[in-house]
N, C-alpha and C positions, 0 to 999 in steps of 0.2 A: 831202371836208371840208365841214361845214355853213357857211352864210353867217356865223353867229355866230363860229365858230372862225376863219374867214378874216378877219373884221373884227378879231378879237383879235390874230391874228398880225400883221396890218398895223399895228395900233396899237402893239404891242410894239416894232416895229422902231425907232421914234423915241422911245420912252418909257423912263423910268428904273425898273429893276426893284428891288423890295425883297428878294425871296426868291431862293434859289439864288445864282448868280453873274451879274454883268453879262456879256452875251455879247460875244465877241471875234470879229473877222473871221478867216478862214483866214490871210490875209496877216499880220495882227498876231500870231496864234498862232505861225506858222512863224518869224517874226522873233525872237520870244522864245525859241523852242526853239534856233534857230541861235546866238543870243547866249549862251545857257547852255552849249551844246555847245562853243563856242569858248572861253569863259571857263574851262571845266573840262577842256579838251583831251580830249573824248570821241571815241572811235573807233567805226567801224561794227562791228556784228555781222554774221555771215554764217550764215544758217540757225540762228539762236538761239544761236550760240556766239561767245565773245569780245566785245570792245568794250562798248558800252553795256548790252547784255543781261546779260553776265557781271557787270558792275559793279552793276547793279540787283539781280540775284539775290543777290549777296553781301551787299549792304547790307540788303535786306529780311530775309534769313535771320538776320543778326546782330541786327537790331532785335527780331525776334520770337523769338530764342533757339532757332532750329531749325538742324539740321545743314545743310540744303540748301533751295533754292528753285528752282522751274521757272517760267519765264514762258510764258504762253499768250496768243493774240490776243484771247480772250474768256473771261469767267467761266463761261459756259455750257459751253464745251469743257473748261475747267479742272476744273470740279466733276464733270462726267460721267466724264471720264477717271479722276479720283481715286477715285470710288466704284466704277467698274468694276475698277480695279486692286486695291482693298481686297477686293472681292467675289471676285475670282479667287483671291486668297490664302486667303480664309476658306472657300471652297468652297460659298458660298451667294449667290444673287442677290437675297436679300431685304434691303431697306434700310429702316430706320425713320427717319421724318422728319416734320416738322409738315405738316398738311394745307394750311397757308397758305404753305408753302415756295415760293420762287421756282421751283424745279425742277418743282413741281406746277402752278403757276398761270400761268407765263410762258414755258414752253419747248416748247410744242406737243407735249407728251407724249414728248419726246425721250429721257428716261432709260429709258422702257419700250420705245418703238418703235425706237430706234437701238441701244441697248446691252442690251436685254433684262432690265433690272432689274425686280424686283418690289417695289412700294412698300407699306409698312405705316405707319399713322399713329402717330407718337410723341406728338403732341399734336393737339388739335382746336380750331380757332378761336383766340381770344385767351387761350391757355394757355401758360404758360412751362414749359419742360422740367425734369424732375427725375428722381431715381432711381426714384421711384414710377411716372413715366410709362414708363420703360424696362421696369420689371418687368411692366407690363401687356401688353407685346408678347412673346408666347411664341414658342418655337421658335428655330431656328438663324438667326442674322442674319449678313449679310455686312458690314454697316457701319451706323452710326448717324450721322445728320446733325442738327446743331443750328444754327439760323440766328441769328446775333448781330449786330444785333438782328433780330427778326421784323418785317420791313418792312411787310407787309400787315396787321399788327396795330397799326400806329402806331409802329413801331420800338420794340417792347416787348422788354425784357431780363429774363432771370431774375435773381434775387439771386445774389450771389457764392457763398453757401452752397449754393444749388440747383445751381449749375454745378459746384462742387467735388464734391457728392454724385453728380451724374450721371457725372462723370469717373471717380470711384471705382467706381461700379456697372458702367460699361462695361468697365473694366479687369479687374474681378473676373470678369466674364462672358466676357472674352476677345474682345470685339467692338471693332474700331477705331472711334474717335469722330472724326468730321470736322466742322469748323466752316465754315459759310458766313459768312465774316468780311468781306463786301464793305464793311461800315461799321464794322469793328472799330476803325479809327483813331479814330472818333468815340465809341466805346462805353466805352472803358476809364475815362474820367473819371467815369462813373456809379458805377463800383465803387471808384474811388480806387486802381486797380491799374495796373501797367505792361503794355505789350503783350506782353512776354515772359512775365509771370505768366499772362496769359490764354491764350497759345498753349501754355504748358506743360500745360494741362489737357486738350489734345486731341492726337490723333496726327497730324493734318494740318489745315491751314487755308487756305482760299482768301481772298485779299485783292484788292481792286479798285484799279486805278490812276486811274480817272476819277471814281469816286464818292468825294467828299471831297478826294482829292489833285489833281483837276483836270486829269489828263492827257487826251489825245485818245481813248485806248482802252487795253486791255490788262489783264492779271490775272496773279497769281502764286499758286502753291501752295507753302507751306512744309511740310517733311516730313522723314523720315529719308532718308539718302543712298541706301539701296537702293530705296526707293519712287521717289525722284527719277529713277533710271535707268529704271524702268518707265513713269513719266509721260512722259519724253522719247520713249519708243517709242510710247505712245498718242497723243502730240501729232502725231507723224509720220503715224500711221495715220489720224488724223482730219483731216489736211490743214492742221494748224496750225503746222508748221515752215516759216514763210515765209522767203523769200530774205533779208529784213531786217525786224527789228522795232525798229530803232534809234529812229525818231521817237517811238513810244509809250514806249520805255524812257527816253528823255531827258525826256519829260513826267513820268514817274514819279519820276525822280531829282530833277527840279526841284520837283515837288509835295511830296516828302518834306521838302525844305528850307524851302519857302514856307508850307506849311499844317499840318504835323504838330503844331506847338506851339500851334495856335490853337483846337483843338476843345473844350478845357475852357471857354474863354471863350465860345465860341459856344453851348455847352450852357447856361451860366449865363444868357446873354442870352435864350435860348429860354424858359427857366423864367420869367423876368420877363415876357416877352411873353404867355405862357399865362395868367399871373395877371391881366394887364391885359385880355386878351380876355374872361375870365370876367366882368369888371365891365361889359362891353358886351353880355352875353348870348350870346357865342360860346363854346361849350364846346370842350374839347380832350380827346384821348386819346393817351397817358396824361394824367391830369389835371395831373400834374407831369411834363413830358417827361423821358424817359430820356436822349435825345441831342438834337442840334440839329434833328432832323426829327421831326415829330409830325402827327397828324390834327386838323383843326379842324371844328366842326359849327355850322351856323346854320339858322334856320328858313327854309322856302321850298321851291320846286322848282328844279331845275337850270336850267330855261329862264329863269325870272324872275330868279334870282340872277345867272346869267351875263350876262344883258342888262344888269344894273346894273354888273357888273364891267367889261364891255367899254365901256359908256358912260363910266364913271369914267376908264378908261385913255385913251380918246379925248379927253376934256375936260381932264383934269388932267396928262396926260403922265407919270403914275406908274402902274406895274403893281402893284396892291394885293395880288394873289394870282394863282395859276393859276386855271383854270376849275374849277368845282365840279361834282360829280356827285350824283345822288340816292343817299341812303344806304339801309340796310336798314329804317330807320324812316320811314314815310310822313310827308311834310311836313318832312323834315330833309335837308339837303345836307351833303356833306363835301368837303374838299380836303386835300392834304398841303402842309405848310409846311416849308421847309428854310432854316435861319437861318445863312448864312455871312457873309462880309465886308460885302456890300452892306446886309444887314439890321443887323448889329451896329454899323455906323457911325451908326445912328439911335437915337433915344430909343424904347424899347419901348412906352412909354405912347402916344407919338404914332403909332407904327405901328398899335397897336390901334385908335386913334381913326380913322385913315384906313381901316382894314379895315372897321370898323363902318359908316362913312359909305358905303363902296362896296358892301357886301354886304347891309346891312339896309335895308328900306324906311324912308323918312324918318320916317314916323309911328311907327316902332318904336324910334327912337333916344331915349336918355334926355334 
């Protein structure tokens, strides 16, 4: 870890964050989980059966309108198992997915090296998927993956019509359509649709328990009953059928009740913030955020901008953003902003002013 990153971590420990969520200690988190479990009379699972896991799987399947749900310890395992199961059924290891997909950029080539999948690009860069995208991928496919939203593109979402057309095209072609829905909880307000309507367009969907919902870990896949049987087998093969997943499941059950209704308001706040940032010379992508997470861009280099951010945090006791990184454009840096409760409790215009003060050199401020 660099000296600057070490300083930032030390300053964060006693500072008030604006973005993401205020950190909690393990002891406080476990107390909250215990209180929720006691209040709701939640029982232990054993090897992913019964108790909290069964309750969570039932609730998530109902919310998303799918026949079944299977809990996994991680989204990486959940999606790789799902794609492998679909590919075994289809008789092809070829999977079409975005080249910016989490599976491509953040999983150490696991889909290919661990499960032998062959990856084809459904989209390239900041491109939203469509029926036309799928038509360009010739040959027999085992599955198609769409990431909703495409996180490494600034949490970019296709239009509802594009998603419907992709769903129809996949079904006409006889190819299973799987959704990486790690942030689907936050995405449906963009379309003005329900979670069940979104899930109805795909054959299976992965959802995260800690992204958005705030659990300590965990993921689920919603799908048909017969695929769920295969996924439980793959979970066991991959070492994911733990003796107990109760703690993560309780976090998911709590998160559904605490956070699910808030994401529309968070998105609206993020849109206001983006507009205010533009007035200070900080641009965003998308220009109008699709969900409460988006990318911000400012002039400078990562070294100089991060020095200002760390110094601001140390001096003011407020964390104005995460650290910034150099973008593809020389002289421009970028960072990701996630607008949850700690952000939405503030005036977006004031947050934009604080960010500008922290990130931009004084002589650049209006």
